[in-house]
C-alpha positions as CSV (number, residue, x, y, z in Angstrom):
1,X,8.9,26.3,9.4
2,X,7.0,23.5,11.3
3,X,8.1,22.9,15.2
4,X,9.7,19.7,15.7
5,X,8.9,16.9,18.2
6,X,11.5,17.3,21.1
7,X,10.1,14.6,23.4
8,X,13.1,14.0,25.6
9,X,15.1,14.0,22.0
10,X,13.8,10.5,21.2
11,X,13.3,11.7,17.1
12,X,13.4,14.7,15.4
13,X,10.2,13.9,13.6
14,X,7.7,17.1,12.8
15,X,4.3,16.7,13.9
16,X,3.1,16.4,10.1
17,X,5.6,13.6,9.8
18,X,4.1,11.7,12.8
19,X,0.6,12.6,11.4
20,X,1.8,11.0,8.0
21,X,3.1,8.1,9.5
22,X,-0.1,7.3,11.6
23,X,-2.8,7.9,8.9
24,X,-0.2,5.3,6.7
25,X,-0.4,2.8,9.4
26,X,-4.3,3.5,10.0
27,X,-5.0,3.3,6.2
28,X,-3.5,-0.1,5.8
29,X,-5.0,-3.7,5.6
30,X,-5.3,-5.5,9.1
31,X,-2.7,-7.6,8.0
32,X,-0.1,-4.8,7.6
33,X,-0.9,-3.2,10.8
34,X,-0.4,-6.5,12.7
35,X,3.4,-6.5,10.7
36,X,3.9,-2.8,11.8
37,X,2.7,-2.7,15.4
38,X,1.4,-6.4,16.4
39,X,-1.8,-4.9,17.3
40,X,-0.5,-2.4,20.0
41,X,-1.6,1.1,20.4
42,X,1.5,3.6,20.6
43,X,2.3,6.9,20.8
44,X,4.5,7.7,17.9
45,X,6.4,11.0,19.4
46,X,7.5,8.6,22.1
47,X,9.4,6.4,19.4
48,X,12.7,6.7,18.5
49,X,14.1,8.2,15.4
50,X,15.5,4.6,14.1
51,X,11.8,2.9,14.9
52,X,10.1,5.7,13.0
53,X,12.6,5.6,10.0
54,X,11.8,1.9,10.0
55,X,8.1,2.5,10.0
56,X,8.5,4.9,7.1
57,X,11.0,2.5,5.2
58,X,7.9,-0.1,5.5
59,X,5.0,2.0,4.3
60,X,6.8,3.0,1.4
61,X,7.7,-0.8,1.1
62,X,3.8,-1.6,1.5
63,X,2.6,1.2,-0.9
64,X,4.6,-0.1,-3.6
65,X,3.5,-3.0,-3.1
66,X,0.2,-2.2,-3.4
67,X,0.9,-0.6,-6.4
68,X,2.6,-3.1,-8.0
69,X,-0.4,-5.5,-7.5
70,X,-2.8,-3.2,-8.6
71,X,-0.8,-2.7,-12.0
72,X,-0.4,-6.6,-12.0
73,X,-4.4,-7.4,-12.0
74,X,-5.1,-4.7,-14.2
75,X,-3.1,-6.3,-16.6
76,X,-4.5,-9.5,-15.8
77,X,-7.6,-8.4,-16.1
78,X,-7.0,-6.5,-19.4
79,X,-5.8,-9.9,-21.0
80,X,-8.6,-12.3,-19.6
81,X,-10.8,-9.3,-21.2
82,X,-9.0,-10.0,-24.6
83,X,-8.2,-13.3,-24.7
84,X,-10.8,-15.1,-22.7
85,X,-14.4,-13.8,-22.9
86,X,-17.1,-16.2,-23.9
87,X,-18.9,-13.7,-26.7
88,X,-15.1,-13.5,-28.3
89,X,-14.8,-17.2,-28.7
90,X,-18.7,-17.1,-29.9
91,X,-17.7,-14.6,-32.5
92,X,-14.5,-16.4,-33.8
93,X,-16.5,-19.9,-34.1
94,X,-19.7,-18.0,-36.2
95,X,-17.0,-16.3,-38.1
96,X,-15.1,-19.7,-39.2
97,X,-18.7,-21.2,-39.7
98,X,-19.9,-18.7,-42.2
99,X,-16.4,-18.6,-44.3
């Protein structure tokens, strides 16, 4: 069992949970990092549990949002490649002209 971080009993997050939060925030784009921390560097082990919980919720939200956007972008790309590629239009014109 992993030891819990006990900084004045402010929170009960484990070291691995704090590392996950830190790494997730570091891997976010600049916009989302600013939303989370407003450009401030903080020691996560000094934050209250409620704030860490909010960070975890925001990280989950950002990850879900990025996943959804990636799915939408792929679908948009698939539609573009299927219906709007110049070669397909040219082929269709040539087939009609030869019939």
